[in-house]
N, C-alpha and C positions, 0 to 999 in steps of 0.2 A: 726237499724233505724237511729241512729246518723250518721253512715258512709254514708248511702244512702242519707240522707238529705244534708250532707256536700258535697257529690259528685254532687248532683243536683244543689246546689247553685253555686259550682265552674263552672259547665257547663253553667249555666245561666249567670254567670258573664263573662265567656269567650265569649259567644254568644253576650252579650251586648257590649263587647269591640270590637269585629269584626264589629258589626253593626255601632258603633260610628266611627271607622276608615273608614269603607266603605262610610258613609255619608260625612265625611270630604273630602275623595278622590273625591267623586262625585261632590263636590262643588269647588275643587281645579283646577284652570285654567292650572297650570303647568302639573298636571296629565292628564288633558284633552288634552293638546298638545301632550303628549307622546302617548295617545290613538290614536290621529289623525295620527301621523307619523308611529307608529307600525302597526296599522290596514291598513293604506293606502298602506304601502309597501306590506303587505300580499295580499291585493286586487289586486295591480298591478302585483304581481308575478303570482297569480292564473289566472287572465284574459289573461295574455300573453301566457299561455299554449294553448289557443284556438285562438291565433294570433289576438286578439283584442288590440286596443291601451291601454296602461297602464293607461292613464288618465281615461278611462271608468271604469277601476277597482277601481280607487280612488273614483270616484263618487258613484259607486254601493256599495262599502263598507261603504261609508259615509251614504248612505241611510239606510244600515243595522244597523249601530251602533247609528244612530241618533234617535231623539224623535219619529219618525214615526214607528220604528220597535222594536229594542232591548232596546232602551233608555239608552245606555251606556253614551250618552251625553244628557243632559237636554236642554230644550229650552233656559234657562238662560245661560248655558255654551256656546251654539252655538252663542248667541248674544254677549257674552263676547269676542269672537274671532274677533271682528271688526278690531282691529289693524292688525291682520294677513291678513285679506282681503284687507285692504288699502295698505299695503306694497306690497302684491302680485300683485295687479292691477298696482301699480306704476312700478314694475320691468317688468311686461308684456309690458307696454308702452315703457319703456327704451329699452327693447330687440327688439321690433319692430323698434324703431328708429335707432338702430345700423345696421339694415339690409337695411336701406334706404340711401345708398350711391348714390349721384347724378350722378356719372359717370356710374353707372349701370342703372339708371333710364332714361337716355337719349333715349334709344330705346323704353322703355315701358311707359314713363311718360304720353304721350298723350293718349295712349290706356287705361291706368289705370284710368285717370280722366273721360274719356267718359264712360267707363264700370261702374265705381262707381256710377256716377250720374244716368245712365240708369237703373241699377238694383235696386237702391234705389227708384227712382220715379215709376218704374214699379210695384214694390212690394207695395208701398204705395197706388197707384191708384187701383190695383186689390183687395187688402184687403178692401179698402174703399168702392168700388163698390159692392163687395160681401156682405159686412155688410149691406149696404143700401138695397140691394135686399132682403136679408133674413128678416130684421127687418120690412121692408115695407109689405112684404107678410104675416107676422105674426101679423101685426097690432100693433107693438110696438111704443112707443113714443121716442122722442129725437134721432131720427135715425141718423142725421148727426153729432151729438155730439159723439156718439159711433163710427161712421165710421171714422171721421177725426182723433180721438185720437188713435184708434187701427191701422189705416193705418200708422201713424207716428211711433208708437212703433214697427211695423212690420219691418221697415227698419233696425233696429239695428242688428248688427252681433257681436257675442262674440269673441274678439280677443284672449282671454286666451286659450281656447281649441285648437284653430287653431295653435297658436304659440307652444303649447305643442306638438302637433302631428308633426309639422315641425321640431322641435328640437329633438324630440324622434327618428324620423326616418331619420334625416339629409337629408331632401328632397331637391332636386336640379332640376331646369328645368324651362320651360316657365310658368307653372301654379304657381309655388312657387314665381317666380319673379314678377308676377302680383298680387298674393294673399296678400302678406305682405303689400305692400304700399296701396292696396285697403282697407284692414280692418282698416288701419290707417286713411285714408281719410274718410272712411265710418262713423267713430265716429264723426268727425267734421260736416259732412252733417246731421247725425242723430240729433245732438244737435240743429242745426238751424231749421230743419224741424219739430221736435217735439215742439219746442217753438212756432212756427207759428201755427201749427195745434191745440195745446192745447189752445192757446189764441182764435183762431177761434171757436173751439168747445164749450168752456165755454161761449164765448160772445153770442152765440145763446140762452143761457139760462139766462144770467145775465145782458146783456146790451151792450153798444158800445165797439168796439175793441180799445185797446190801442196800437198804432203803435210802440211807444217807448218800451213798455214791450215786444211786439211781436218780434221786430227785434234787438233793441239795446242791450238788456240783453244777448242773446246768442252770439252776435257779441263781446261784452265786455268779455265774458267768454273765447272765442277763442283767442282774442287779448292778454288777460292776460296770458293765458296758453303758447302761443308761445313766448311772450316777456320775461316772467320770466324764461321759460325753456331755451331760447337762452342765457340769461345772465348767468345762472348757468352752461350751457354747455361751455361757453367761459372760465369761471374760471377753470372748470375741465380740459379743453384742455390745458390751460397754465401750470397747475400743471403737467399734464401727459407729456407734452413736456419737461418741465424743469427737471423733475425727472425720465425720461424714463429709466435711468440706475438702478433705484431702483428695489427691488424685486417685484414679482407679488403680494405678500401679501400687500405691501405698496399701490400698484395701486388699489387693491381690496378695501382696507379700504377708500381710497380717493373717489372712485366711490360710494361705499355704503353710506358714510357720506353725499355726496352731493345729491344723489337720495333721501335719507331720508329727507334732507333739502328741496328739491323741493316738495316732497309729503306734508310735513308739511305746507309750504308756500301756496301751492295750496289749502289746506283745509281752511286756514285762509281767503283767498280772493275769495273762491268759484270758483276756476279754474277747468278745466277738469282733472279728476283723471288719465286719460290715455294720453291726449294730452300734458300736461306739461312735464312729464318724458320722453315721446317719443321725444319731442323737444330737451331735453338734449342729448339723444342718437344720434339724427340726427346731431346736431351741432358737437358732439365729433367725430363721425365716418367720417364726411366730412372735418375735420380739421387736421387729422393726416395721416401719411403714411399708405397705405393699408396693408403693411407687418406687421404693428404694431397692426392691427385690431384684430387678433386672440387672443392677450393677453387680450383685453377688454372683449371678450365673455367668454373666459375660466375662468377668475378670478371671474366674476359675476355669472356665471352658478354654480360654486361651492357653493356660498352663497345662491342663489335663489332657487336651486333645492328642498331642504326640505321645504322652505316656499311655493313654488308652489304645492308641494305634499299635504301639509296641507290645502292649499287654495281649491284645488279641492275636497278633502275629506270633508271639511266644506260645500262646494257647495252641495254635496250629502246629508249631514246631514240636511241642510236647506230645502231641498225639502220635501214637505208634500204630501204624497201619497194620503191622503184623498181628496185632491183637484181634483184628476183625475175624481172622481165621480161627481164633481160639474161643470165640464167644459161646459157641455151642447152643443147644436148644434152650437151656435155662436162660442164657443171655438174650435170646430172641424173645422169650416169654417176658422177661423183665422189660425189654425195649418196647414191646407192643402194649402190654397190659398197663404200664405206667402212663402211656399216652391216653389209653381208654379211661383210666382213673381220673386224670387231670381234666379231660374234656367232659366226661359224664358228670363228675363231681361239681364242676363249675356250672354246667348247664342246668342241672336239677336245682342246685341251691340258688342260683341267680333267678331262676323262674319262681322259686318258692318265695323269695323276698321281693318279687315284682320289680326286678331291675329292668332297665331299658332293653328293648328287643335285641339291639346290637350286642349288649353285654351278654345276654343269654346265649346268643348264637356263636359269638366269636371269642369270648374271654378265654375259654379253656384252651384254645389253640395257641394263645400267646404265652401259655405257661409251660410249653414243651421244652425249651432250652434247659440244659443241665450241664454244669461244668464244675467250677472250683469248689463249691460247698460240698457237692456229692463226692468229689475226689478226696477232699479232706476227711469226710466221714469214712470212706473206704480205707484210706490210709490209717486212720485211727483204729479201725477194726483189725487191719493186718498187724499193726504194732501191738495191739492187745494180745493177739494170739502168739506173737513172737516173743513178747517180754514177760508173759505170765506163765509161771512154771506149770501150773495145773492145766493150762491150755496148749502146751507144746505138742502133745500127741495129736491135736486137732489143727495143727498149723496150716494144713491144706485148705481149710475152710476160709481163712483170711485171704489166702492167695487167690482162691477161686472168686471170691467176692470182689477183690481188687481188679482182677482181669475183666470181669463182667462190667463193672462200672466204667473202667477206662475205655473199653471197647464201645460201650453204649455212648460215651461222651463224644467219641469221634463222629458218630452219626448225628447225635443231638446238636453238636456245635455247628456242623456244616448245614444240615437241613432244617434245624429248628429255627434259625434266623429267617430263612425264606418263608417258613410257615407264619412266623410272627408278623413279618412285613405284609404278607398276603392277607392275613386276618384283619390287620388294622386298615388295610386298603379297602377290603370288602365292607368294613364298618364305616367307611367314609371319613376316616380321621387323619388321613395323610394329606399334608399340604402339597397340592399339585404343583405349586411353583418351586418347591424345594426338592432337589434330587440327591443331595449329598451333605456330608458333615461340614464341608468347607463353607 
């Protein structure tokens, strides 16, 4: 009896020890990062077996290990990864900037500007009108508030997944040449349009429109982003030119240090998380010899690859599958009409400016992904309704818009990447010898 009792107590003590260790690991952010990277790599490897983009694997495995399914990562842990998200978005912007060499844009600059504005406005108008039609037919209130805000959010395109696919498959060609500067310009247009639409939409409920708040605030954000980014880019350029004989490790540390500096300054002054680091990349790539450019991309890619892997795995973990059941008819309309707007707007405008045939046919499909920027817009909308006294009676509007955008993001994140990869493949711009980011 004594031996049996003693053995039971030891087993119980051992189980208690394992439970305590497991609880501490579950709350440990460093352990959480290791889970992100290890499982993200696994998801990328598995999804590549069926020729899907590895980024899709990162997102799917993130959904699996996140709070919605296996709960290997808690809601609190996912929220604790804010720094990773901020750094990743900054490096996505910087990477886009490096691709925007003015000498390359001479042929496509006018086309990019026209197509960007056309597809953004087409998407906003179609989503807005479709929302008005549905809400009017169903007898809902506050029709134009919903329509204006959802129309503005629909214009946003997620640059992260697009950049990941482009770098993963080393795409080259007319579609890629237009796509990268387009998603960069799209962010600036989205900021302006959303600020105007949100002010118009809420003013219909709360009172007169503030022209200053509607126009000057987003203009200031864009001005600060470009100004600070250019200043930091000038400093990095001077260092890169002065110490160009130094090792690649030295160059990598300089770039990382100043991109981090830009991200931090941008947060302090409420500049664009993408536009500011993108300006650093634009200034740098246009100020140095083109032969030197490959060193900039190679050095930062080595640092940013694990961060971006973790970023997309976090994106999957953040997605709440339960929201899919709550999207409703209005959410389905948003989901489908936004795709129609992007594809038709890009098709018509690309044809009008006599862009290459592959751009006309496939560019619109590469603009489908939507994630961080749209979620930020939806969150801003929800906070406006929650924190403005005059809008508190209409707080449900902010919650509905947030739910629609988050639910749509689940679908856009998973399937949008596959569409991007397929479109670039159909356009003949994927390097057949390259199958992964490694």
